[in-house]
C-alpha positions as CSV (number, residue, x, y, z in Angstrom):
1,M,-10.9,-12.2,-19.5
2,P,-9.2,-8.7,-21.0
3,H,-5.8,-7.8,-19.7
4,E,-5.3,-4.4,-21.2
5,R,-6.9,-2.4,-18.3
6,P,-7.7,-3.1,-14.7
7,S,-10.7,-5.5,-14.1
8,L,-14.0,-3.5,-14.0
9,T,-15.4,-6.3,-11.6
10,A,-12.3,-6.0,-9.2
11,K,-12.8,-2.2,-9.1
12,K,-16.5,-2.6,-8.8
13,I,-16.1,-5.2,-5.9
14,A,-13.5,-2.8,-4.2
15,R,-15.9,0.2,-4.4
16,F,-18.7,-1.9,-2.9
17,I,-16.7,-2.5,0.2
18,L,-16.8,1.2,0.7
19,L,-20.3,1.9,-0.1
20,L,-21.2,-1.4,2.3
21,D,-19.1,0.3,4.9
22,A,-21.1,3.6,4.6
23,V,-24.3,1.8,5.5
24,P,-25.0,2.2,9.1
25,R,-26.9,-1.0,9.7
26,F,-24.2,-2.9,8.3
27,A,-21.6,-1.8,11.0
28,G,-19.4,-4.8,12.2
29,L,-20.1,-7.0,9.1
30,L,-17.1,-6.4,7.5
31,P,-13.6,-7.7,8.3
32,A,-11.9,-5.4,10.8
33,G,-9.9,-2.7,8.7
34,S,-10.6,-3.8,5.2
35,A,-12.9,-0.8,4.3
36,T,-9.9,1.8,5.3
37,T,-7.3,-0.6,3.5
38,A,-9.3,-0.8,0.2
39,E,-9.9,3.1,0.0
40,A,-6.3,3.8,0.6
41,I,-5.0,1.2,-2.0
42,L,-7.8,2.5,-4.5
43,R,-6.4,6.1,-4.0
44,A,-2.9,5.6,-4.3
45,S,-3.4,3.2,-7.2
46,G,-4.8,5.7,-9.6
47,A,-7.0,3.0,-11.1
48,V,-10.0,4.7,-9.9
49,G,-10.8,8.2,-9.7
50,R,-11.1,10.5,-6.7
51,R,-14.7,11.4,-7.2
52,Q,-15.5,7.8,-8.0
53,I,-14.3,6.9,-4.5
54,D,-15.7,9.5,-2.7
55,M,-19.0,8.9,-3.9
56,M,-19.4,5.7,-2.4
57,R,-19.8,7.0,0.8
58,A,-22.4,9.5,-0.3
59,P,-25.9,9.0,0.9
60,W,-27.5,9.6,-2.6
61,T,-25.3,6.7,-3.6
62,Q,-26.7,4.5,-0.9
63,R,-30.5,5.6,-1.9
64,F,-29.4,4.7,-5.7
65,Y,-28.2,1.4,-4.8
66,E,-31.4,0.6,-2.9
67,I,-33.6,1.5,-5.6
68,A,-31.6,-0.7,-7.9
69,E,-32.1,-3.5,-5.7
70,A,-35.4,-2.9,-5.5
71,W,-35.9,-3.5,-9.3
72,T,-33.6,-6.7,-9.3
73,A,-32.9,-8.2,-5.9
74,R,-32.5,-7.0,-2.4
75,G,-29.5,-8.1,-0.7
76,Q,-26.9,-8.1,-3.5
77,L,-24.8,-5.5,-1.8
78,V,-24.9,-7.5,1.7
79,W,-23.6,-10.6,0.0
80,F,-20.2,-9.0,-0.9
81,G,-19.9,-8.2,2.7
82,L,-20.6,-11.7,3.9
83,R,-18.4,-13.2,1.3
84,K,-15.6,-10.8,2.6
85,R,-16.2,-11.8,6.0
86,W,-16.4,-15.6,5.4
87,M,-13.3,-15.6,3.3
88,T,-11.3,-13.5,5.9
89,D,-12.3,-16.0,8.8
90,A,-11.6,-19.0,6.5
91,V,-8.1,-17.6,6.3
92,E,-7.7,-16.6,10.0
93,E,-9.0,-20.1,11.0
94,A,-6.4,-21.9,8.5
95,I,-3.4,-19.6,10.2
96,A,-4.6,-20.7,13.5
97,A,-4.6,-24.3,12.5
98,G,-0.8,-23.8,11.3
99,A,-1.0,-22.6,7.8
100,T,2.3,-20.1,7.2
101,Q,1.1,-19.0,3.9
102,L,-1.4,-17.2,2.1
103,L,-2.1,-17.3,-1.8
104,V,-4.8,-15.1,-3.3
105,V,-5.6,-15.9,-6.9
106,G,-7.4,-13.2,-9.0
107,A,-7.0,-10.8,-6.0
108,G,-8.0,-7.6,-7.7
109,F,-7.9,-4.6,-5.3
110,D,-9.0,-6.8,-2.5
111,P,-7.3,-5.8,0.9
112,L,-7.0,-9.4,2.3
113,A,-3.4,-10.3,1.7
114,T,-2.2,-6.9,2.8
115,N,-4.2,-7.0,6.0
116,I,-3.1,-10.5,6.9
117,A,0.4,-9.3,6.0
118,R,0.3,-6.6,8.7
119,R,-1.5,-8.6,11.2
120,H,0.5,-11.8,10.7
121,P,4.2,-10.7,9.9
122,E,5.4,-14.4,10.0
123,V,2.8,-15.5,7.2
124,T,4.3,-15.2,3.6
125,C,1.6,-13.6,1.7
126,V,1.3,-13.8,-2.3
127,E,-1.3,-12.4,-4.6
128,V,-1.4,-13.4,-8.3
129,D,-3.3,-11.1,-10.9
130,A,-3.2,-10.2,-14.5
131,P,-0.5,-7.4,-15.0
132,A,-3.3,-4.7,-15.7
133,T,-4.6,-5.2,-12.3
134,A,-1.6,-6.2,-10.3
135,D,0.4,-3.5,-11.3
136,P,-1.8,-0.6,-10.1
137,K,-2.6,-2.8,-7.0
138,R,1.2,-2.9,-6.2
139,A,1.4,0.9,-6.8
140,G,-1.4,1.4,-4.5
141,V,0.1,-0.7,-2.0
142,R,3.3,1.0,-2.0
143,G,1.6,4.6,-2.3
144,A,-0.7,3.7,0.9
145,G,2.4,2.7,3.0
146,F,1.4,-1.1,3.3
147,E,4.4,-2.7,1.7
148,R,5.7,-5.6,4.0
149,T,8.6,-7.9,3.2
150,N,6.1,-10.8,3.7
151,L,3.6,-9.3,0.9
152,H,4.5,-10.3,-2.8
153,I,2.1,-9.1,-5.4
154,C,2.7,-10.9,-8.9
155,S,1.9,-9.7,-12.1
156,A,1.2,-12.9,-14.1
157,D,-1.5,-14.4,-16.8
158,L,-2.1,-17.7,-15.6
159,S,-3.0,-18.8,-18.7
160,K,0.3,-18.3,-20.1
161,R,2.5,-18.9,-17.1
162,P,1.9,-21.9,-14.7
163,L,1.1,-21.0,-11.1
164,G,4.2,-22.8,-9.8
165,E,6.6,-21.0,-12.0
166,V,5.0,-17.6,-10.8
167,L,5.4,-18.7,-6.9
168,R,8.8,-19.7,-7.7
169,S,9.6,-15.9,-7.8
170,T,8.5,-15.4,-4.6
171,P,9.7,-17.1,-1.2
172,W,6.9,-19.5,-1.4
173,R,7.4,-23.2,-0.1
174,S,5.4,-25.9,-1.9
175,D,5.9,-28.2,1.3
176,A,4.3,-25.7,3.6
177,P,0.8,-25.7,5.0
178,S,-1.0,-22.7,3.2
179,A,-4.4,-20.7,2.9
180,V,-5.5,-20.3,-0.7
181,V,-8.1,-18.0,-2.0
182,A,-9.9,-17.9,-5.1
183,E,-13.0,-15.4,-4.5
184,G,-14.8,-14.6,-7.6
185,L,-12.5,-16.3,-9.8
186,L,-13.3,-19.8,-11.0
187,M,-16.6,-19.1,-12.8
188,Y,-14.8,-17.2,-15.2
189,L,-12.7,-20.2,-16.3
190,D,-13.3,-23.2,-18.4
191,V,-13.5,-26.6,-16.6
192,K,-10.4,-27.5,-17.8
193,D,-8.7,-24.8,-16.1
194,V,-10.6,-25.1,-12.9
195,K,-9.3,-28.5,-12.7
196,A,-5.6,-27.3,-13.6
197,F,-6.1,-24.7,-11.0
198,F,-6.9,-27.3,-8.2
199,A,-4.3,-29.5,-9.6
200,A,-1.6,-26.8,-9.3
201,V,-2.6,-25.7,-5.8
202,R,-2.3,-29.3,-4.8
203,E,1.4,-29.5,-6.2
204,N,2.3,-26.2,-4.8
205,T,1.2,-26.6,-1.1
206,G,1.8,-28.8,1.7
207,A,-0.1,-31.4,3.9
208,G,-3.2,-29.6,5.7
209,S,-3.4,-26.7,3.2
210,R,-6.8,-25.2,2.6
211,V,-8.6,-23.5,-0.3
212,A,-11.7,-21.1,0.3
213,F,-13.7,-20.1,-3.1
214,S,-16.9,-18.9,-4.2
215,Y,-18.4,-21.0,-7.1
216,L,-21.7,-20.8,-9.3
217,N,-24.7,-23.3,-9.6
218,G,-24.3,-25.2,-12.8
219,D,-26.4,-27.0,-15.0
220,D,-26.1,-30.5,-16.7
221,E,-23.4,-29.2,-19.0
222,G,-21.8,-27.3,-16.1
223,R,-22.8,-23.8,-17.2
224,P,-23.2,-21.3,-14.7
225,H,-26.4,-19.9,-13.7
226,L,-27.3,-17.3,-11.2
227,G,-30.8,-17.7,-10.0
228,V,-32.8,-14.3,-10.2
229,L,-29.8,-12.2,-10.8
230,D,-28.5,-14.2,-13.7
231,W,-29.9,-11.7,-16.4
232,P,-28.5,-8.3,-14.9
233,I,-25.1,-9.7,-13.8
234,R,-24.7,-11.2,-17.1
235,A,-25.5,-8.4,-19.0
236,A,-23.0,-6.4,-17.0
237,L,-20.2,-8.9,-17.4
238,R,-20.9,-9.0,-21.2
239,F,-20.3,-5.2,-21.2
240,A,-17.2,-5.6,-19.0
241,G,-16.0,-8.3,-21.3
242,E,-15.5,-10.7,-18.5
243,R,-18.0,-13.8,-19.5
244,M,-18.7,-16.6,-16.7
245,R,-18.0,-20.1,-18.1
246,W,-18.0,-22.6,-15.2
247,G,-20.7,-23.7,-12.7
248,I,-21.4,-26.7,-10.6
249,R,-24.3,-28.0,-8.5
250,P,-23.5,-27.9,-4.7
251,R,-24.1,-31.8,-4.2
252,E,-21.6,-32.6,-7.2
253,L,-18.8,-30.2,-5.6
254,P,-17.5,-32.9,-3.3
255,G,-16.8,-35.6,-6.0
256,F,-15.4,-32.9,-8.3
257,V,-12.7,-31.7,-5.7
258,E,-12.1,-35.4,-4.3
259,A,-11.1,-36.3,-8.0
260,A,-8.6,-33.4,-7.6
261,G,-7.4,-34.6,-4.2
262,F,-9.3,-32.3,-1.9
263,R,-11.7,-33.1,0.6
264,V,-14.7,-30.6,1.6
265,I,-14.8,-29.1,5.1
266,E,-17.6,-26.7,4.7
267,Q,-20.1,-25.5,2.1
268,A,-21.7,-22.2,3.0
269,D,-25.0,-20.4,1.4
270,G,-26.9,-17.1,1.9
271,E,-28.7,-18.7,4.8
272,V,-25.7,-20.2,6.4
273,L,-24.0,-16.8,6.5
274,R,-27.1,-14.9,7.6
275,K,-27.2,-16.6,10.9
276,R,-23.5,-16.6,11.3
277,Y,-22.9,-13.1,10.8
278,L,-26.1,-11.0,10.3
279,A,-27.9,-12.2,13.3
280,P,-25.2,-11.4,15.9
281,I,-25.5,-7.7,14.6
282,G,-29.4,-7.7,14.8
283,L,-30.2,-8.5,11.2
284,P,-31.7,-11.8,11.4
285,E,-34.2,-11.0,8.5
286,E,-31.8,-9.1,6.4
287,P,-32.5,-9.7,2.5
288,V,-29.6,-11.7,1.3
289,A,-29.2,-12.3,-2.8
290,A,-26.6,-15.1,-2.5
291,Y,-26.0,-15.9,-6.2
292,E,-22.9,-17.9,-5.3
293,F,-22.0,-20.7,-3.1
294,L,-19.1,-20.8,-1.0
295,A,-16.8,-23.8,-0.3
296,L,-13.8,-24.5,2.0
297,V,-11.7,-27.5,1.0
298,E,-8.6,-29.3,2.5
299,V,-5.7,-31.2,0.9
300,A,-6.8,-34.8,1.1
301,G,-4.9,-36.8,3.8
302,G,-3.8,-33.3,5.6
């Protein structure tokens, strides 16, 4: 993945949060405060132009996206909201269970750690991303007035610096129960790097720590596949220079994480999240284009 400029995918997902927030029927889906925080960070970061931000709430943008989904697969936008909601709930549940730290790897411009740091001043929150993304994110957090003593945004290329070394530059404790988030990240890594990620998390977190992550289905060779959205998403990512590399079948995930010292707590797909989050807001039949799976795992023996 290129590191000379902010990740196009990270900027796109942050803008999608604003677009989703502007759709009336999705009111109540996103985590509380996520859209306003994301917008403030984007505006203060300078990574996205003011007009690009403003247009995400325009009615014609909503209509354009509905047409685009009609030509590919309906439910792509709502999937981002479901994924954000599930990740936030997983972190809040981990904190309620005793986690005292949050680590978000490949954070992009996501507001999760910023909001958790504000809601839970007793929790040490650390973000790690490539410098080209983390530096403007840090400027955006500062400019929006969201800086906190328990929030640390680290600029680091993890292909060159070990995760443990990066964490040692913060107040992070390797023996503390922690919540770790890798949303929209692992599919961009080679399988050896995915294994190294879990090994690093195991080494730098305490008993009872949990990891919430998204992953793609894979074939016999571990190559990722996105179902009906395979070709449009691959084309967009090739254009952005952000190629996907790893996938795994859901039934094979428990064995994969067990080999790394974890056990599966939950695996979730689009149907699970539709029942959990869309049905309560009156959208039990809303189309969901869930091209990923979500998993929550815990350090084995924790």
